[in-house]
PAKOL-786572 format. One record per residue: y, z, x of N, C-alpha, C in turn; residue in one letter. Coordinates in steps of 0.02 Angstrom, whole numbers, padded with zeros to 5 digits, always signed. Atoms other than C-alpha are relative to their C-alpha. Example, Ala and Ser with C-alpha at 12.3 -4.5 7.8 and 13.67 -1.06 7.14 Angstrom:
<pts>
-00059+00000+00045-00225+00390+00615+00060+00000+00045A-00059-00003-00042-00053+00357+00684+00055+00037-00039S
</pts>
This chain:
<pts>
+00057-00043+00013+04167+05916+06471-00063-00035+00024X+00062+00027-00025+04002+05891+06558-00053+00000-00055X+00055+00002+00048+03844+05848+06464-00065+00012+00037X+00066-00012-00029+03673+05919+06504-00044-00060-00013X+00046+00056+00010+03526+05801+06515-00025-00001-00072X+00022-00001+00069+03481+05857+06338+00053-00030-00047X-00053+00029+00041+03646+05787+06277+00047+00052-00029X-00045-00051+00027+03724+05954+06229+00056+00014+00050X-00056-00011-00045+03896+05990+06299-00007+00066+00038X+00000-00060-00041+03915+06115+06440+00072+00026+00000X-00067-00030+00001+04062+06232+06420-00009+00073-00017X+00005-00071+00013+04105+06412+06382-00040+00017-00062X+00035-00015+00062+04030+06398+06209-00076-00008+00006X+00071+00011-00008+03859+06345+06276-00028+00028+00065X+00024-00028-00063+03833+06458+06427-00044+00060-00011X+00039-00061+00013+03731+06593+06341-00075-00008+00011X+00071+00008-00011+03560+06516+06369-00016+00007+00074X+00016-00011-00070+03474+06567+06530-00020-00064+00035X+00021+00057-00040+03448+06443+06669-00076+00003+00009X+00073-00001-00011+03268+06391+06706-00019+00053+00051X+00023-00052-00045+03178+06538+06785+00044+00062+00001X-00046-00057+00000+03324+06656+06751-00018+00048-00056X+00016-00051+00049+03290+06818+06661+00059+00048-00004X-00060-00042+00008+03443+06908+06591-00016+00073+00007X+00018-00071-00005+03350+07073+06580-00005+00022+00073X+00006-00019-00071+03309+07072+06766+00069-00003+00034X-00068+00002-00027+03489+07019+06807+00038+00063-00020X-00035-00061+00023+03555+07164+06702-00025+00061+00037X+00028-00056-00039+03437+07285+06790+00027+00000+00071X-00026+00007-00069+03491+07220+06960+00074+00019+00002X-00071-00017+00003+03674+07233+06911+00010+00075-00007X-00006-00073+00010+03651+07412+06850-00020+00037+00064X+00020-00031-00063+03560+07455+07013+00060+00004+00047X-00057+00002-00046+03713+07401+07115+00053+00052-00020X-00052-00046+00024+03832+07504+07007-00023+00073+00011X+00025-00069-00008+03723+07661+07007-00003+00018+00074X+00004-00013-00072+03691+07647+07195+00069+00012+00029X-00068-00009-00025+03878+07630+07226+00025+00070-00016X-00024-00066+00018+03919+07789+07130-00039+00055+00035X+00040-00050-00036+03776+07885+07211+00023+00004+00073X-00024+00000-00070+03833+07833+07386+00068+00033+00007X-00067-00031-00004+04014+07880+07353-00004+00074-00014X+00010-00071+00016+03959+08045+07275-00025+00038+00061X+00026-00032-00059+03856+08088+07429+00050-00001+00058X-00051+00004-00052+03996+08029+07543+00050+00058-00007X-00050-00052+00011+04120+08149+07465-00029+00070+00009X+00030-00067-00002+04000+08297+07452-00040+00016+00063X+00040-00011-00060+03912+08275+07619+00031+00054+00044X-00028-00050-00045+03929+08422+07736+00025-00034+00063X-00029+00031-00059+04040+08378+07883-00028+00028+00064X+00019-00020-00067+03980+08383+08061+00060-00019+00043X-00064+00017-00032+04149+08396+08148-00007-00028+00071X-00004+00027-00067+04185+08290+08300+00040+00050+00042X-00042-00052-00029+04321+08415+08343+00039+00032-00058X-00039-00034+00051+04425+08539+08246+00071-00026+00002X-00068+00026+00003+04591+08465+08189+00048+00054+00022X-00044-00056-00019+04668+08638+08213+00006+00009+00075X-00002-00005-00073+04629+08625+08400+00045-00052+00032X-00043+00052-00027+04739+08472+08420+00071+00027+00010X-00070-00019-00007+04918+08488+08483+00037-00008-00067X-00035-00004+00065+05038+08525+08339+00024-00068-00025X-00028+00064+00024+05127+08356+08332-00054-00051-00013X+00054+00047+00011+04967+08256+08350-00039+00018-00063X+00038-00024+00058+04879+08363+08218+00032-00025-00065X-00032+00020+00062+05009+08326+08085+00011-00076-00005X-00003+00073+00000+05032+08145+08137-00066-00031-00021X+00068+00022+00017+04845+08122+08124-00013+00009-00075X+00010-00014+00071+04840+08202+07952+00043-00047-00043X-00044+00045+00036+04988+08098+07895-00028-00072+00000X+00030+00068-00004+04904+07937+07956-00059-00006-00048X+00057+00001+00046+04746+07981+07859+00024-00003-00073X-00028-00001+00068+04850+08017+07703+00029-00068-00019X-00029+00067+00013+04945+07852+07718-00055-00051-00010X+00057+00046+00007+04781+07757+07742-00033+00009-00069X+00028-00014+00067+04714+07842+07584+00044-00032-00054X-00046+00030+00050+04870+07789+07486-00003-00076+00001X+00006+00073-00006+04856+07611+07552-00064-00024-00035X+00063+00017+00033+04674+07606+07495+00006+00004-00076X-00010-00007+00073+04721+07669+07322+00045-00056-00027X-00046+00053+00022+04863+07543+07310-00037-00067-00004X+00037+00063-00001+04752+07395+07359-00051-00002-00057X+00050-00003+00054+04616+07451+07238+00034-00008-00068X-00037+00005+00063+04743+07472+07097+00026-00070-00012X-00024+00070+00008+04821+07301+07129-00058-00047-00016X+00058+00041+00015+04647+07224+07128-00021+00006-00073X+00017-00011+00071+04610+07303+06959+00050-00034-00045X-00052+00031+00042+04777+07245+06888-00005-00076+00002X+00005+00073-00005+04757+07067+06956-00061-00028-00036X+00059+00024+00035+04582+07053+06882+00010-00002-00075X-00014-00007+00072+04646+07101+06709-00065-00002-00041X+00059+00003+00044+04515+07047+06580-00064-00020+00035X+00060+00016-00038+04395+06991+06716-00036+00062+00025X+00028-00062-00028+04365+07172+06766-00064+00021-00036X+00064-00025+00025+04186+07230+06743-00031+00043+00055X+00033-00040-00051+04088+07367+06831-00061-00036+00031X+00060+00035-00023+03943+07246+06850+00018-00056+00048X-00014+00054-00047+03931+07120+06993+00001-00070-00032X+00001+00066+00032+03894+06974+06876+00066-00011-00039X-00063+00013+00035+04051+06890+06806-00010-00002-00076X+00000+00005+00073+04094+06898+06621-00008-00073-00021X+00008+00068+00027+04055+06748+06513+00067-00038-00002X-00066+00031+00008+04242+06715+06489+00042+00007+00063X-00038-00014-00061+04291+06745+06670+00030-00064+00030X-00031+00053-00039+04398+06639+06785+00010+00027+00070X-00011-00020-00069+04432+06642+06972+00072+00024+00008X-00067-00028-00013+04579+06755+07018+00016-00013+00073X-00020+00016-00069+04671+06692+07172+00069+00027+00016X-00069-00023-00011+04842+06774+07152+00001+00074+00020X-00008-00070-00019+04911+06941+07210-00041+00016+00062X+00039-00024-00056+04801+07039+07327-00062-00044+00012X+00058+00046-00006+04660+06913+07293+00016-00061+00043X-00017+00055-00046+04756+06786+07397-00015+00019+00072X+00015-00024-00068+04719+06895+07550-00073+00018+00010X+00070-00021-00004+04546+06967+07514-00035-00015-00065X+00038+00018+00059+04407+06922+07394-00023+00062-00039X+00025-00061+00032+04357+07102+07355+00047+00059+00012X-00048-00054-00015+04513+07212+07356-00020+00068-00028X+00021-00065+00026+04434+07348+07249-00047+00033+00051X+00044-00027-00052+04297+07369+07380+00040+00019+00062X-00044-00014-00058+04429+07360+07517+00035+00067-00010X-00035-00062+00014+04527+07499+07433-00046+00061+00005X+00049-00055-00004+04372+07608+07415-00017+00014+00073X+00017-00009-00071+04326+07579+07598+00056+00032+00039X-00056-00030-00035+04501+07621+07659+00009+00073-00020X-00007-00070+00023+04510+07779+07552-00056+00043+00030X+00055-00038-00030+04339+07834+07616+00009+00008+00075X-00014-00006-00072+04389+07797+07796+00053+00055+00011X-00052-00052-00004+04544+07905+07769-00031+00069-00008X+00034-00064+00011+04433+08044+07703-00041+00020+00061X+00039-00013-00060+04318+08029+07855+00046+00022+00057X-00048-00019-00051+04470+08037+07969+00026+00071-00013X-00026-00066+00019+04538+08188+07875-00051+00054+00016X+00052-00050-00013+04372+08278+07892-00020+00003+00074X+00021+00006-00071+04349+08224+08076-00075+00011+00006X+00072-00014+00005+04165+08217+08034-00041-00061+00019X+00046+00054-00021+04033+08113+08121-00044-00019-00059X+00040+00013+00059+03932+08129+07960+00035-00051-00045X-00038+00044+00044+04070+08045+07860+00013-00068+00031X-00007+00066-00032+04099+07909+07989-00065-00040-00006X+00066+00034+00007+03912+07869+07985-00010-00024-00072X+00007+00020+00071+03913+07868+07794+00049-00056-00017X-00048+00054+00012+04068+07757+07797-00030-00067+00023X+00033+00062-00024+03970+07629+07900-00053-00022-00050X+00049+00016+00052+03832+07638+07768+00036-00031-00060X-00039+00028+00056+03965+07607+07633+00022-00071+00015X-00020+00069-00019+04030+07454+07728-00059-00047-00008X+00061+00042+00006+03852+07386+07740-00016-00011-00074X+00016+00005+00071+03822+07423+07555+00047-00048-00036X-00047+00044+00035+03982+07339+07495-00005-00072+00025X+00012+00068-00025+03946+07190+07608-00058-00032-00039X+00058+00025+00037+03775+07169+07525+00018-00013-00073X-00018+00007+00071+03845+07197+07350+00047-00059-00010X-00047+00056+00008+03987+07074+07377-00035-00067+00009X+00037+00063-00008+03864+06940+07437-00039-00016-00064X+00035+00010+00064+03761+06965+07279+00049-00023-00053X-00052+00018+00049+03919+06958+07174+00026-00071+00011X-00026+00067-00014+03981+06801+07261-00051-00054-00018X+00052+00049+00021+03814+06713+07231+00005-00011-00075X-00008+00006+00073+03837+06750+07045+00064-00038-00017X-00063+00035+00013+04017+06689+07052-00006-00075+00015X+00009+00071-00016+03969+06525+07137-00044-00034-00052X+00041+00026+00055+03834+06501+07004+00042-00018-00060X-00041+00009+00060+03961+06519+06865+00061-00044+00013X-00061+00037-00018+04113+06446+06955-00011-00033+00069X+00013+00033-00064+04064+06320+07091+00062-00003+00046X-00062+00003-00039+04248+06314+07146+00012+00065+00040X-00007-00063-00036+04229+06494+07207-00015-00010+00075X+00018+00014-00069+04150+06426+07367+00061-00024+00040X-00062+00023-00032+04315+06338+07409+00049+00058+00009X-00043-00058-00004+04415+06495+07371-00023+00047+00056X+00027-00045-00051+04300+06596+07486+00020-00022+00071X-00022+00024-00066+04357+06486+07631+00073+00018+00015X-00071-00013-00009+04539+06536+07603+00017+00074+00004X-00013-00072-00002+04524+06726+07588-00059+00036+00032X+00053-00039-00032+04427+06852+07691-00034+00045-00051X+00040-00041+00046+04295+06964+07612+00035+00067-00014X-00028-00067+00010+04374+07137+07640+00067+00012+00035X-00058-00015-00040+04505+07140+07776+00036-00064+00020X-00036+00063-00015+04641+07005+07791-00003-00017+00075X+00001+00028-00067+04625+06897+07947-00058+00026+00044X+00053-00030-00041+04473+06999+08006-00068-00016-00028X+00065+00009+00030+04325+07001+07887+00005+00002-00075X
</pts>
């Protein structure tokens, strides 16, 4: 157990006091902003009017159904990855980007491949939806979602490194969203 310069032990029982210059109220506001913004973006993504690139019905029969099947499989893969991420997190799961007081670093399961499988699952499911709609609007909004989750994950990782310095080492072994890519 480490000891602060004041002589009090540092451990899970003594992590409730804010660091110098840290304001829990502003952290909570910032965390809530990320969550609300995420739900608003996904809401608009789903309800946005589509500007079709082409009509799926105009495609040749076999390609049309193969294309639809590929989008459906991608959607299921996204849901599976997101579900596995939720299960692997277990009691660490929180809607807020800041880690829980009693959290630990999860490195097993889908977290051995990507650091943010829940975001990966959401992104894959939304990409499948954009493919299904064949909509330039949805592809553009998907790019906005990728940018948003990249920013949110960087904020989240800064909080994780603050709480768990060993997270920086883990980040070197697993990609952010897509295995072997990014």
